[in-house]
mmCIF file of the N, C-alpha and C atoms, coordinates in Angstrom:
data_MODEL
# 
_entry.id   MODEL 
# 
loop_
_atom_site.group_PDB 
_atom_site.id 
_atom_site.type_symbol 
_atom_site.label_atom_id 
_atom_site.label_alt_id 
_atom_site.label_comp_id 
_atom_site.label_asym_id 
_atom_site.label_entity_id 
_atom_site.label_seq_id 
_atom_site.pdbx_PDB_ins_code 
_atom_site.Cartn_x 
_atom_site.Cartn_y 
_atom_site.Cartn_z 
_atom_site.occupancy 
_atom_site.B_iso_or_equiv 
_atom_site.pdbx_formal_charge 
_atom_site.auth_seq_id 
_atom_site.auth_comp_id 
_atom_site.auth_asym_id 
_atom_site.auth_atom_id 
_atom_site.pdbx_PDB_model_num 
ATOM 1   N N  . MET A 1 1  ? 26.603 125.009 118.403 1.00 0.00 ? 1  MET A N  1 
ATOM 2   C CA . MET A 1 1  ? 25.881 125.094 117.144 1.00 0.00 ? 1  MET A CA 1 
ATOM 3   C C  . MET A 1 1  ? 25.430 123.703 116.725 1.00 0.00 ? 1  MET A C  1 
ATOM 4   N N  . GLU A 1 2  ? 24.180 123.611 116.350 1.00 0.00 ? 2  GLU A N  1 
ATOM 5   C CA . GLU A 1 2  ? 23.636 122.324 115.944 1.00 0.00 ? 2  GLU A CA 1 
ATOM 6   C C  . GLU A 1 2  ? 24.104 121.966 114.540 1.00 0.00 ? 2  GLU A C  1 
ATOM 7   N N  . ASP A 1 3  ? 24.315 120.685 114.341 1.00 0.00 ? 3  ASP A N  1 
ATOM 8   C CA . ASP A 1 3  ? 24.729 120.199 113.036 1.00 0.00 ? 3  ASP A CA 1 
ATOM 9   C C  . ASP A 1 3  ? 23.505 119.612 112.335 1.00 0.00 ? 3  ASP A C  1 
ATOM 10  N N  . TYR A 1 4  ? 22.906 120.397 111.468 1.00 0.00 ? 4  TYR A N  1 
ATOM 11  C CA . TYR A 1 4  ? 21.746 119.914 110.738 1.00 0.00 ? 4  TYR A CA 1 
ATOM 12  C C  . TYR A 1 4  ? 21.761 120.481 109.332 1.00 0.00 ? 4  TYR A C  1 
ATOM 13  N N  . THR A 1 5  ? 21.004 119.864 108.478 1.00 0.00 ? 5  THR A N  1 
ATOM 14  C CA . THR A 1 5  ? 20.914 120.305 107.090 1.00 0.00 ? 5  THR A CA 1 
ATOM 15  C C  . THR A 1 5  ? 19.525 120.879 106.856 1.00 0.00 ? 5  THR A C  1 
ATOM 16  N N  . ARG A 1 6  ? 19.496 122.057 106.335 1.00 0.00 ? 6  ARG A N  1 
ATOM 17  C CA . ARG A 1 6  ? 18.211 122.667 106.004 1.00 0.00 ? 6  ARG A CA 1 
ATOM 18  C C  . ARG A 1 6  ? 17.745 122.150 104.651 1.00 0.00 ? 6  ARG A C  1 
ATOM 19  N N  . LYS A 1 7  ? 16.477 121.998 104.534 1.00 0.00 ? 7  LYS A N  1 
ATOM 20  C CA . LYS A 1 7  ? 15.893 121.541 103.276 1.00 0.00 ? 7  LYS A CA 1 
ATOM 21  C C  . LYS A 1 7  ? 15.360 122.749 102.525 1.00 0.00 ? 7  LYS A C  1 
ATOM 22  N N  . PHE A 1 8  ? 15.752 122.867 101.275 1.00 0.00 ? 8  PHE A N  1 
ATOM 23  C CA . PHE A 1 8  ? 15.257 123.942 100.435 1.00 0.00 ? 8  PHE A CA 1 
ATOM 24  C C  . PHE A 1 8  ? 13.913 123.513 99.886  1.00 0.00 ? 8  PHE A C  1 
ATOM 25  N N  . ASP A 1 9  ? 12.878 124.276 100.164 1.00 0.00 ? 9  ASP A N  1 
ATOM 26  C CA . ASP A 1 9  ? 11.523 123.924 99.758  1.00 0.00 ? 9  ASP A CA 1 
ATOM 27  C C  . ASP A 1 9  ? 11.143 124.678 98.496  1.00 0.00 ? 9  ASP A C  1 
ATOM 28  N N  . ILE A 1 10 ? 11.391 124.080 97.357  1.00 0.00 ? 10 ILE A N  1 
ATOM 29  C CA . ILE A 1 10 ? 11.132 124.711 96.067  1.00 0.00 ? 10 ILE A CA 1 
ATOM 30  C C  . ILE A 1 10 ? 9.634  124.897 95.819  1.00 0.00 ? 10 ILE A C  1 
ATOM 31  N N  . VAL A 1 11 ? 8.805  124.031 96.380  1.00 0.00 ? 11 VAL A N  1 
ATOM 32  C CA . VAL A 1 11 ? 7.369  124.125 96.165  1.00 0.00 ? 11 VAL A CA 1 
ATOM 33  C C  . VAL A 1 11 ? 6.828  125.423 96.740  1.00 0.00 ? 11 VAL A C  1 
ATOM 34  N N  . SER A 1 12 ? 7.217  125.752 97.954  1.00 0.00 ? 12 SER A N  1 
ATOM 35  C CA . SER A 1 12 ? 6.700  126.974 98.553  1.00 0.00 ? 12 SER A CA 1 
ATOM 36  C C  . SER A 1 12 ? 7.251  128.203 97.837  1.00 0.00 ? 12 SER A C  1 
ATOM 37  N N  . LYS A 1 13 ? 8.480  128.127 97.337  1.00 0.00 ? 13 LYS A N  1 
ATOM 38  C CA . LYS A 1 13 ? 9.060  129.239 96.582  1.00 0.00 ? 13 LYS A CA 1 
ATOM 39  C C  . LYS A 1 13 ? 8.280  129.443 95.290  1.00 0.00 ? 13 LYS A C  1 
ATOM 40  N N  . SER A 1 14 ? 7.948  128.375 94.606  1.00 0.00 ? 14 SER A N  1 
ATOM 41  C CA . SER A 1 14 ? 7.162  128.467 93.377  1.00 0.00 ? 14 SER A CA 1 
ATOM 42  C C  . SER A 1 14 ? 5.772  129.019 93.664  1.00 0.00 ? 14 SER A C  1 
ATOM 43  N N  . ALA A 1 15 ? 5.174  128.549 94.733  1.00 0.00 ? 15 ALA A N  1 
ATOM 44  C CA . ALA A 1 15 ? 3.834  129.016 95.101  1.00 0.00 ? 15 ALA A CA 1 
ATOM 45  C C  . ALA A 1 15 ? 3.865  130.500 95.450  1.00 0.00 ? 15 ALA A C  1 
ATOM 46  N N  . GLU A 1 16 ? 4.911  130.922 96.139  1.00 0.00 ? 16 GLU A N  1 
ATOM 47  C CA . GLU A 1 16 ? 5.052  132.334 96.497  1.00 0.00 ? 16 GLU A CA 1 
ATOM 48  C C  . GLU A 1 16 ? 5.219  133.191 95.238  1.00 0.00 ? 16 GLU A C  1 
ATOM 49  N N  . MET A 1 17 ? 6.045  132.741 94.301  1.00 0.00 ? 17 MET A N  1 
ATOM 50  C CA . MET A 1 17 ? 6.228  133.481 93.057  1.00 0.00 ? 17 MET A CA 1 
ATOM 51  C C  . MET A 1 17 ? 4.916  133.559 92.279  1.00 0.00 ? 17 MET A C  1 
ATOM 52  N N  . ARG A 1 18 ? 4.193  132.463 92.240  1.00 0.00 ? 18 ARG A N  1 
ATOM 53  C CA . ARG A 1 18 ? 2.918  132.420 91.521  1.00 0.00 ? 18 ARG A CA 1 
ATOM 54  C C  . ARG A 1 18 ? 1.929  133.418 92.137  1.00 0.00 ? 18 ARG A C  1 
ATOM 55  N N  . GLU A 1 19 ? 1.869  133.450 93.454  1.00 0.00 ? 19 GLU A N  1 
ATOM 56  C CA . GLU A 1 19 ? 0.968  134.367 94.156  1.00 0.00 ? 19 GLU A CA 1 
ATOM 57  C C  . GLU A 1 19 ? 1.333  135.825 93.874  1.00 0.00 ? 19 GLU A C  1 
ATOM 58  N N  . ILE A 1 20 ? 2.611  136.141 93.977  1.00 0.00 ? 20 ILE A N  1 
ATOM 59  C CA . ILE A 1 20 ? 3.072  137.505 93.722  1.00 0.00 ? 20 ILE A CA 1 
ATOM 60  C C  . ILE A 1 20 ? 2.801  137.899 92.276  1.00 0.00 ? 20 ILE A C  1 
ATOM 61  N N  . LEU A 1 21 ? 3.139  137.031 91.352  1.00 0.00 ? 21 LEU A N  1 
ATOM 62  C CA . LEU A 1 21 ? 2.940  137.333 89.938  1.00 0.00 ? 21 LEU A CA 1 
ATOM 63  C C  . LEU A 1 21 ? 1.451  137.525 89.621  1.00 0.00 ? 21 LEU A C  1 
ATOM 64  N N  . SER A 1 22 ? 0.602  136.745 90.246  1.00 0.00 ? 22 SER A N  1 
ATOM 65  C CA . SER A 1 22 ? -0.844 136.886 90.055  1.00 0.00 ? 22 SER A CA 1 
ATOM 66  C C  . SER A 1 22 ? -1.339 138.228 90.569  1.00 0.00 ? 22 SER A C  1 
ATOM 67  N N  . ARG A 1 23 ? -0.835 138.639 91.720  1.00 0.00 ? 23 ARG A N  1 
ATOM 68  C CA . ARG A 1 23 ? -1.247 139.923 92.293  1.00 0.00 ? 23 ARG A CA 1 
ATOM 69  C C  . ARG A 1 23 ? -0.747 141.088 91.441  1.00 0.00 ? 23 ARG A C  1 
ATOM 70  N N  . VAL A 1 24 ? 0.467  140.977 90.933  1.00 0.00 ? 24 VAL A N  1 
ATOM 71  C CA . VAL A 1 24 ? 1.024  142.009 90.052  1.00 0.00 ? 24 VAL A CA 1 
ATOM 72  C C  . VAL A 1 24 ? 0.206  142.067 88.767  1.00 0.00 ? 24 VAL A C  1 
ATOM 73  N N  . TYR A 1 25 ? -0.106 140.913 88.204  1.00 0.00 ? 25 TYR A N  1 
ATOM 74  C CA . TYR A 1 25 ? -0.915 140.822 86.991  1.00 0.00 ? 25 TYR A CA 1 
ATOM 75  C C  . TYR A 1 25 ? -2.254 141.538 87.184  1.00 0.00 ? 25 TYR A C  1 
ATOM 76  N N  . GLU A 1 26 ? -2.926 141.235 88.285  1.00 0.00 ? 26 GLU A N  1 
ATOM 77  C CA . GLU A 1 26 ? -4.231 141.843 88.557  1.00 0.00 ? 26 GLU A CA 1 
ATOM 78  C C  . GLU A 1 26 ? -4.125 143.358 88.735  1.00 0.00 ? 26 GLU A C  1 
ATOM 79  N N  . ALA A 1 27 ? -3.099 143.816 89.425  1.00 0.00 ? 27 ALA A N  1 
ATOM 80  C CA . ALA A 1 27 ? -2.920 145.261 89.623  1.00 0.00 ? 27 ALA A CA 1 
ATOM 81  C C  . ALA A 1 27 ? -2.712 145.964 88.285  1.00 0.00 ? 27 ALA A C  1 
ATOM 82  N N  . LEU A 1 28 ? -1.913 145.377 87.414  1.00 0.00 ? 28 LEU A N  1 
ATOM 83  C CA . LEU A 1 28 ? -1.687 145.958 86.091  1.00 0.00 ? 28 LEU A CA 1 
ATOM 84  C C  . LEU A 1 28 ? -2.975 145.977 85.278  1.00 0.00 ? 28 LEU A C  1 
ATOM 85  N N  . LYS A 1 29 ? -3.728 144.902 85.346  1.00 0.00 ? 29 LYS A N  1 
ATOM 86  C CA . LYS A 1 29 ? -4.983 144.789 84.609  1.00 0.00 ? 29 LYS A CA 1 
ATOM 87  C C  . LYS A 1 29 ? -5.983 145.849 85.088  1.00 0.00 ? 29 LYS A C  1 
ATOM 88  N N  . ILE A 1 30 ? -6.113 145.990 86.397  1.00 0.00 ? 30 ILE A N  1 
ATOM 89  C CA . ILE A 1 30 ? -7.030 146.974 86.971  1.00 0.00 ? 30 ILE A CA 1 
ATOM 90  C C  . ILE A 1 30 ? -6.678 148.388 86.528  1.00 0.00 ? 30 ILE A C  1 
ATOM 91  N N  . LYS A 1 31 ? -5.389 148.679 86.432  1.00 0.00 ? 31 LYS A N  1 
ATOM 92  C CA . LYS A 1 31 ? -4.956 150.016 86.046  1.00 0.00 ? 31 LYS A CA 1 
ATOM 93  C C  . LYS A 1 31 ? -4.992 150.243 84.532  1.00 0.00 ? 31 LYS A C  1 
ATOM 94  N N  . GLY A 1 32 ? -5.403 149.234 83.771  1.00 0.00 ? 32 GLY A N  1 
ATOM 95  C CA . GLY A 1 32 ? -5.586 149.396 82.340  1.00 0.00 ? 32 GLY A CA 1 
ATOM 96  C C  . GLY A 1 32 ? -4.378 149.075 81.477  1.00 0.00 ? 32 GLY A C  1 
ATOM 97  N N  . TYR A 1 33 ? -3.360 148.467 82.064  1.00 0.00 ? 33 TYR A N  1 
ATOM 98  C CA . TYR A 1 33 ? -2.175 148.076 81.301  1.00 0.00 ? 33 TYR A CA 1 
ATOM 99  C C  . TYR A 1 33 ? -2.353 146.667 80.749  1.00 0.00 ? 33 TYR A C  1 
ATOM 100 N N  . ASP A 1 34 ? -1.570 146.330 79.741  1.00 0.00 ? 34 ASP A N  1 
ATOM 101 C CA . ASP A 1 34 ? -1.490 144.952 79.267  1.00 0.00 ? 34 ASP A CA 1 
ATOM 102 C C  . ASP A 1 34 ? -0.485 144.248 80.186  1.00 0.00 ? 34 ASP A C  1 
ATOM 103 N N  . PRO A 1 35 ? -0.975 143.413 81.102  1.00 0.00 ? 35 PRO A N  1 
ATOM 104 C CA . PRO A 1 35 ? -0.086 142.820 82.111  1.00 0.00 ? 35 PRO A CA 1 
ATOM 105 C C  . PRO A 1 35 ? 1.080  142.021 81.532  1.00 0.00 ? 35 PRO A C  1 
ATOM 106 N N  . VAL A 1 36 ? 0.835  141.261 80.489  1.00 0.00 ? 36 VAL A N  1 
ATOM 107 C CA . VAL A 1 36 ? 1.898  140.436 79.910  1.00 0.00 ? 36 VAL A CA 1 
ATOM 108 C C  . VAL A 1 36 ? 3.009  141.319 79.355  1.00 0.00 ? 36 VAL A C  1 
ATOM 109 N N  . THR A 1 37 ? 2.637  142.342 78.603  1.00 0.00 ? 37 THR A N  1 
ATOM 110 C CA . THR A 1 37 ? 3.629  143.244 78.017  1.00 0.00 ? 37 THR A CA 1 
ATOM 111 C C  . THR A 1 37 ? 4.430  143.964 79.102  1.00 0.00 ? 37 THR A C  1 
ATOM 112 N N  . GLN A 1 38 ? 3.744  144.411 80.141  1.00 0.00 ? 38 GLN A N  1 
ATOM 113 C CA . GLN A 1 38 ? 4.428  145.136 81.223  1.00 0.00 ? 38 GLN A CA 1 
ATOM 114 C C  . GLN A 1 38 ? 5.383  144.217 81.985  1.00 0.00 ? 38 GLN A C  1 
ATOM 115 N N  . ILE A 1 39 ? 4.953  143.004 82.263  1.00 0.00 ? 39 ILE A N  1 
ATOM 116 C CA . ILE A 1 39 ? 5.812  142.064 83.000  1.00 0.00 ? 39 ILE A CA 1 
ATOM 117 C C  . ILE A 1 39 ? 7.016  141.674 82.159  1.00 0.00 ? 39 ILE A C  1 
ATOM 118 N N  . VAL A 1 40 ? 6.802  141.449 80.870  1.00 0.00 ? 40 VAL A N  1 
ATOM 119 C CA . VAL A 1 40 ? 7.925  141.138 79.978  1.00 0.00 ? 40 VAL A CA 1 
ATOM 120 C C  . VAL A 1 40 ? 8.899  142.318 79.941  1.00 0.00 ? 40 VAL A C  1 
ATOM 121 N N  . GLY A 1 41 ? 8.381  143.523 79.843  1.00 0.00 ? 41 GLY A N  1 
ATOM 122 C CA . GLY A 1 41 ? 9.236  144.710 79.865  1.00 0.00 ? 41 GLY A CA 1 
ATOM 123 C C  . GLY A 1 41 ? 10.087 144.772 81.116  1.00 0.00 ? 41 GLY A C  1 
ATOM 124 N N  . TYR A 1 42 ? 9.474  144.464 82.239  1.00 0.00 ? 42 TYR A N  1 
ATOM 125 C CA . TYR A 1 42 ? 10.213 144.440 83.504  1.00 0.00 ? 42 TYR A CA 1 
ATOM 126 C C  . TYR A 1 42 ? 11.287 143.354 83.498  1.00 0.00 ? 42 TYR A C  1 
ATOM 127 N N  . LEU A 1 43 ? 10.929 142.169 83.047  1.00 0.00 ? 43 LEU A N  1 
ATOM 128 C CA . LEU A 1 43 ? 11.880 141.054 83.058  1.00 0.00 ? 43 LEU A CA 1 
ATOM 129 C C  . LEU A 1 43 ? 13.066 141.307 82.137  1.00 0.00 ? 43 LEU A C  1 
ATOM 130 N N  . VAL A 1 44 ? 12.812 141.892 80.975  1.00 0.00 ? 44 VAL A N  1 
ATOM 131 C CA . VAL A 1 44 ? 13.869 142.143 80.007  1.00 0.00 ? 44 VAL A CA 1 
ATOM 132 C C  . VAL A 1 44 ? 14.780 143.282 80.450  1.00 0.00 ? 44 VAL A C  1 
ATOM 133 N N  . SER A 1 45 ? 14.192 144.329 81.007  1.00 0.00 ? 45 SER A N  1 
ATOM 134 C CA . SER A 1 45 ? 14.965 145.538 81.317  1.00 0.00 ? 45 SER A CA 1 
ATOM 135 C C  . SER A 1 45 ? 15.418 145.651 82.777  1.00 0.00 ? 45 SER A C  1 
ATOM 136 N N  . GLU A 1 46 ? 14.782 144.917 83.660  1.00 0.00 ? 46 GLU A N  1 
ATOM 137 C CA . GLU A 1 46 ? 14.977 145.050 85.109  1.00 0.00 ? 46 GLU A CA 1 
ATOM 138 C C  . GLU A 1 46 ? 14.538 146.412 85.632  1.00 0.00 ? 46 GLU A C  1 
ATOM 139 N N  . ASP A 1 47 ? 13.764 147.127 84.850  1.00 0.00 ? 47 ASP A N  1 
ATOM 140 C CA . ASP A 1 47 ? 13.273 148.447 85.246  1.00 0.00 ? 47 ASP A CA 1 
ATOM 141 C C  . ASP A 1 47 ? 11.925 148.293 85.943  1.00 0.00 ? 47 ASP A C  1 
ATOM 142 N N  . PRO A 1 48 ? 11.870 148.524 87.255  1.00 0.00 ? 48 PRO A N  1 
ATOM 143 C CA . PRO A 1 48 ? 10.623 148.316 87.989  1.00 0.00 ? 48 PRO A CA 1 
ATOM 144 C C  . PRO A 1 48 ? 9.508  149.293 87.623  1.00 0.00 ? 48 PRO A C  1 
ATOM 145 N N  . THR A 1 49 ? 9.819  150.344 86.876  1.00 0.00 ? 49 THR A N  1 
ATOM 146 C CA . THR A 1 49 ? 8.759  151.282 86.506  1.00 0.00 ? 49 THR A CA 1 
ATOM 147 C C  . THR A 1 49 ? 7.791  150.687 85.489  1.00 0.00 ? 49 THR A C  1 
ATOM 148 N N  . TYR A 1 50 ? 8.081  149.514 84.955  1.00 0.00 ? 50 TYR A N  1 
ATOM 149 C CA . TYR A 1 50 ? 7.113  148.811 84.111  1.00 0.00 ? 50 TYR A CA 1 
ATOM 150 C C  . TYR A 1 50 ? 5.944  148.284 84.945  1.00 0.00 ? 50 TYR A C  1 
ATOM 151 N N  . ILE A 1 51 ? 6.136  148.210 86.240  1.00 0.00 ? 51 ILE A N  1 
ATOM 152 C CA . ILE A 1 51 ? 5.119  147.674 87.144  1.00 0.00 ? 51 ILE A CA 1 
ATOM 153 C C  . ILE A 1 51 ? 4.501  148.822 87.931  1.00 0.00 ? 51 ILE A C  1 
ATOM 154 N N  . THR A 1 52 ? 3.183  148.859 87.978  1.00 0.00 ? 52 THR A N  1 
ATOM 155 C CA . THR A 1 52 ? 2.468  149.906 88.691  1.00 0.00 ? 52 THR A CA 1 
ATOM 156 C C  . THR A 1 52 ? 2.716  149.825 90.193  1.00 0.00 ? 52 THR A C  1 
ATOM 157 N N  . ASN A 1 53 ? 2.591  150.966 90.853  1.00 0.00 ? 53 ASN A N  1 
ATOM 158 C CA . ASN A 1 53 ? 2.649  150.997 92.314  1.00 0.00 ? 53 ASN A CA 1 
ATOM 159 C C  . ASN A 1 53 ? 1.326  150.592 92.949  1.00 0.00 ? 53 ASN A C  1 
ATOM 160 N N  . TYR A 1 54 ? 0.283  150.535 92.138  1.00 0.00 ? 54 TYR A N  1 
ATOM 161 C CA . TYR A 1 54 ? -1.059 150.227 92.631  1.00 0.00 ? 54 TYR A CA 1 
ATOM 162 C C  . TYR A 1 54 ? -1.055 148.924 93.432  1.00 0.00 ? 54 TYR A C  1 
ATOM 163 N N  . ASN A 1 55 ? -1.677 148.953 94.602  1.00 0.00 ? 55 ASN A N  1 
ATOM 164 C CA . ASN A 1 55 ? -1.758 147.792 95.510  1.00 0.00 ? 55 ASN A CA 1 
ATOM 165 C C  . ASN A 1 55 ? -0.391 147.218 95.871  1.00 0.00 ? 55 ASN A C  1 
ATOM 166 N N  . GLY A 1 56 ? 0.647  148.032 95.804  1.00 0.00 ? 56 GLY A N  1 
ATOM 167 C CA . GLY A 1 56 ? 1.987  147.582 96.190  1.00 0.00 ? 56 GLY A CA 1 
ATOM 168 C C  . GLY A 1 56 ? 2.624  146.612 95.216  1.00 0.00 ? 56 GLY A C  1 
ATOM 169 N N  . ALA A 1 57 ? 2.134  146.601 93.968  1.00 0.00 ? 57 ALA A N  1 
ATOM 170 C CA . ALA A 1 57 ? 2.622  145.624 92.984  1.00 0.00 ? 57 ALA A CA 1 
ATOM 171 C C  . ALA A 1 57 ? 4.119  145.760 92.730  1.00 0.00 ? 57 ALA A C  1 
ATOM 172 N N  . ARG A 1 58 ? 4.617  146.980 92.651  1.00 0.00 ? 58 ARG A N  1 
ATOM 173 C CA . ARG A 1 58 ? 6.046  147.172 92.369  1.00 0.00 ? 58 ARG A CA 1 
ATOM 174 C C  . ARG A 1 58 ? 6.900  146.625 93.514  1.00 0.00 ? 58 ARG A C  1 
ATOM 175 N N  . SER A 1 59 ? 6.471  146.862 94.729  1.00 0.00 ? 59 SER A N  1 
ATOM 176 C CA . SER A 1 59 ? 7.198  146.315 95.882  1.00 0.00 ? 59 SER A CA 1 
ATOM 177 C C  . SER A 1 59 ? 7.156  144.799 95.890  1.00 0.00 ? 59 SER A C  1 
ATOM 178 N N  . LEU A 1 60 ? 5.998  144.250 95.543  1.00 0.00 ? 60 LEU A N  1 
ATOM 179 C CA . LEU A 1 60 ? 5.860  142.796 95.507  1.00 0.00 ? 60 LEU A CA 1 
ATOM 180 C C  . LEU A 1 60 ? 6.802  142.169 94.486  1.00 0.00 ? 60 LEU A C  1 
ATOM 181 N N  . VAL A 1 61 ? 6.824  142.729 93.280  1.00 0.00 ? 61 VAL A N  1 
ATOM 182 C CA . VAL A 1 61 ? 7.650  142.138 92.228  1.00 0.00 ? 61 VAL A CA 1 
ATOM 183 C C  . VAL A 1 61 ? 9.135  142.231 92.576  1.00 0.00 ? 61 VAL A C  1 
ATOM 184 N N  . ASN A 1 62 ? 9.501  143.219 93.365  1.00 0.00 ? 62 ASN A N  1 
ATOM 185 C CA . ASN A 1 62 ? 10.902 143.325 93.788  1.00 0.00 ? 62 ASN A CA 1 
ATOM 186 C C  . ASN A 1 62 ? 11.292 142.249 94.798  1.00 0.00 ? 62 ASN A C  1 
ATOM 187 N N  . ASN A 1 63 ? 10.297 141.546 95.354  1.00 0.00 ? 63 ASN A N  1 
ATOM 188 C CA . ASN A 1 63 ? 10.574 140.448 96.283  1.00 0.00 ? 63 ASN A CA 1 
ATOM 189 C C  . ASN A 1 63 ? 10.917 139.142 95.574  1.00 0.00 ? 63 ASN A C  1 
ATOM 190 N N  . ILE A 1 64 ? 10.726 139.120 94.267  1.00 0.00 ? 64 ILE A N  1 
ATOM 191 C CA . ILE A 1 64 ? 11.023 137.914 93.486  1.00 0.00 ? 64 ILE A CA 1 
ATOM 192 C C  . ILE A 1 64 ? 12.383 138.076 92.823  1.00 0.00 ? 64 ILE A C  1 
ATOM 193 N N  . ASP A 1 65 ? 13.220 137.068 92.943  1.00 0.00 ? 65 ASP A N  1 
ATOM 194 C CA . ASP A 1 65 ? 14.484 137.064 92.213  1.00 0.00 ? 65 ASP A CA 1 
ATOM 195 C C  . ASP A 1 65 ? 14.154 136.870 90.736  1.00 0.00 ? 65 ASP A C  1 
ATOM 196 N N  . ARG A 1 66 ? 14.569 137.813 89.908  1.00 0.00 ? 66 ARG A N  1 
ATOM 197 C CA . ARG A 1 66 ? 14.230 137.810 88.488  1.00 0.00 ? 66 ARG A CA 1 
ATOM 198 C C  . ARG A 1 66 ? 14.697 136.537 87.786  1.00 0.00 ? 66 ARG A C  1 
ATOM 199 N N  . ASP A 1 67 ? 15.898 136.096 88.075  1.00 0.00 ? 67 ASP A N  1 
ATOM 200 C CA . ASP A 1 67 ? 16.424 134.881 87.439  1.00 0.00 ? 67 ASP A CA 1 
ATOM 201 C C  . ASP A 1 67 ? 15.609 133.651 87.830  1.00 0.00 ? 67 ASP A C  1 
ATOM 202 N N  . GLU A 1 68 ? 15.225 133.567 89.090  1.00 0.00 ? 68 GLU A N  1 
ATOM 203 C CA . GLU A 1 68 ? 14.407 132.442 89.542  1.00 0.00 ? 68 GLU A CA 1 
ATOM 204 C C  . GLU A 1 68 ? 13.036 132.469 88.868  1.00 0.00 ? 68 GLU A C  1 
ATOM 205 N N  . LEU A 1 69 ? 12.485 133.667 88.715  1.00 0.00 ? 69 LEU A N  1 
ATOM 206 C CA . LEU A 1 69 ? 11.191 133.790 88.051  1.00 0.00 ? 69 LEU A CA 1 
ATOM 207 C C  . LEU A 1 69 ? 11.287 133.359 86.591  1.00 0.00 ? 69 LEU A C  1 
ATOM 208 N N  . LEU A 1 70 ? 12.314 133.800 85.895  1.00 0.00 ? 70 LEU A N  1 
ATOM 209 C CA . LEU A 1 70 ? 12.494 133.397 84.499  1.00 0.00 ? 70 LEU A CA 1 
ATOM 210 C C  . LEU A 1 70 ? 12.651 131.881 84.384  1.00 0.00 ? 70 LEU A C  1 
ATOM 211 N N  . GLU A 1 71 ? 13.430 131.308 85.286  1.00 0.00 ? 71 GLU A N  1 
ATOM 212 C CA . GLU A 1 71 ? 13.619 129.858 85.287  1.00 0.00 ? 71 GLU A CA 1 
ATOM 213 C C  . GLU A 1 71 ? 12.283 129.142 85.478  1.00 0.00 ? 71 GLU A C  1 
ATOM 214 N N  . GLU A 1 72 ? 11.489 129.617 86.416  1.00 0.00 ? 72 GLU A N  1 
ATOM 215 C CA . GLU A 1 72 ? 10.190 129.006 86.700  1.00 0.00 ? 72 GLU A CA 1 
ATOM 216 C C  . GLU A 1 72 ? 9.242  129.160 85.512  1.00 0.00 ? 72 GLU A C  1 
ATOM 217 N N  . LEU A 1 73 ? 9.247  130.313 84.871  1.00 0.00 ? 73 LEU A N  1 
ATOM 218 C CA . LEU A 1 73 ? 8.382  130.546 83.714  1.00 0.00 ? 73 LEU A CA 1 
ATOM 219 C C  . LEU A 1 73 ? 8.748  129.632 82.548  1.00 0.00 ? 73 LEU A C  1 
ATOM 220 N N  . VAL A 1 74 ? 10.038 129.495 82.270  1.00 0.00 ? 74 VAL A N  1 
ATOM 221 C CA . VAL A 1 74 ? 10.479 128.629 81.169  1.00 0.00 ? 74 VAL A CA 1 
ATOM 222 C C  . VAL A 1 74 ? 10.141 127.175 81.472  1.00 0.00 ? 74 VAL A C  1 
ATOM 223 N N  . LYS A 1 75 ? 10.425 126.750 82.702  1.00 0.00 ? 75 LYS A N  1 
ATOM 224 C CA . LYS A 1 75 ? 10.132 125.376 83.098  1.00 0.00 ? 75 LYS A CA 1 
ATOM 225 C C  . LYS A 1 75 ? 8.638  125.080 82.972  1.00 0.00 ? 75 LYS A C  1 
ATOM 226 N N  . ASN A 1 76 ? 7.812  125.991 83.465  1.00 0.00 ? 76 ASN A N  1 
ATOM 227 C CA . ASN A 1 76 ? 6.376  125.826 83.389  1.00 0.00 ? 76 ASN A CA 1 
ATOM 228 C C  . ASN A 1 76 ? 5.895  125.788 81.941  1.00 0.00 ? 76 ASN A C  1 
ATOM 229 N N  . TYR A 1 77 ? 6.421  126.666 81.114  1.00 0.00 ? 77 TYR A N  1 
ATOM 230 C CA . TYR A 1 77 ? 6.039  126.696 79.698  1.00 0.00 ? 77 TYR A CA 1 
ATOM 231 C C  . TYR A 1 77 ? 6.370  125.365 79.021  1.00 0.00 ? 77 TYR A C  1 
ATOM 232 N N  . LEU A 1 78 ? 7.581  124.885 79.247  1.00 0.00 ? 78 LEU A N  1 
ATOM 233 C CA . LEU A 1 78 ? 8.009  123.645 78.601  1.00 0.00 ? 78 LEU A CA 1 
ATOM 234 C C  . LEU A 1 78 ? 7.220  122.435 79.087  1.00 0.00 ? 78 LEU A C  1 
ATOM 235 N N  . GLU A 1 79 ? 6.891  122.408 80.375  1.00 0.00 ? 79 GLU A N  1 
ATOM 236 C CA . GLU A 1 79 ? 6.108  121.297 80.911  1.00 0.00 ? 79 GLU A CA 1 
ATOM 237 C C  . GLU A 1 79 ? 4.698  121.261 80.334  1.00 0.00 ? 79 GLU A C  1 
ATOM 238 N N  . HIS A 1 80 ? 4.151  122.409 80.013  1.00 0.00 ? 80 HIS A N  1 
ATOM 239 C CA . HIS A 1 80 ? 2.774  122.474 79.539  1.00 0.00 ? 80 HIS A CA 1 
ATOM 240 C C  . HIS A 1 80 ? 2.649  122.565 78.029  1.00 0.00 ? 80 HIS A C  1 
ATOM 241 N N  . ASN A 1 81 ? 3.771  122.594 77.314  1.00 0.00 ? 81 ASN A N  1 
ATOM 242 C CA . ASN A 1 81 ? 3.717  122.736 75.858  1.00 0.00 ? 81 ASN A CA 1 
ATOM 243 C C  . ASN A 1 81 ? 4.614  121.730 75.151  1.00 0.00 ? 81 ASN A C  1 
ATOM 244 N N  . LYS A 1 82 ? 4.666  120.518 75.658  1.00 0.00 ? 82 LYS A N  1 
ATOM 245 C CA . LYS A 1 82 ? 5.476  119.475 75.013  1.00 0.00 ? 82 LYS A CA 1 
ATOM 246 C C  . LYS A 1 82 ? 4.774  118.924 73.816  1.00 0.00 ? 82 LYS A C  1 
# 
């Protein structure tokens, strides 16, 4: 077994979350939902039925760790609203 240290790449994780969240947002918008309200409902309740199945949005959002997403959203908000 090789002795090496893996590097955790937070940038690609953030970019992946951003891409998924954007696709979920667009799917909700296309289906006539208020995307912000639906995503908040999902984040607060952990109930995936707040997210439409359209274009695989529900499956996509399940690929994101909810706690990591909340952390990223808060960090982003604070960085842009100082």
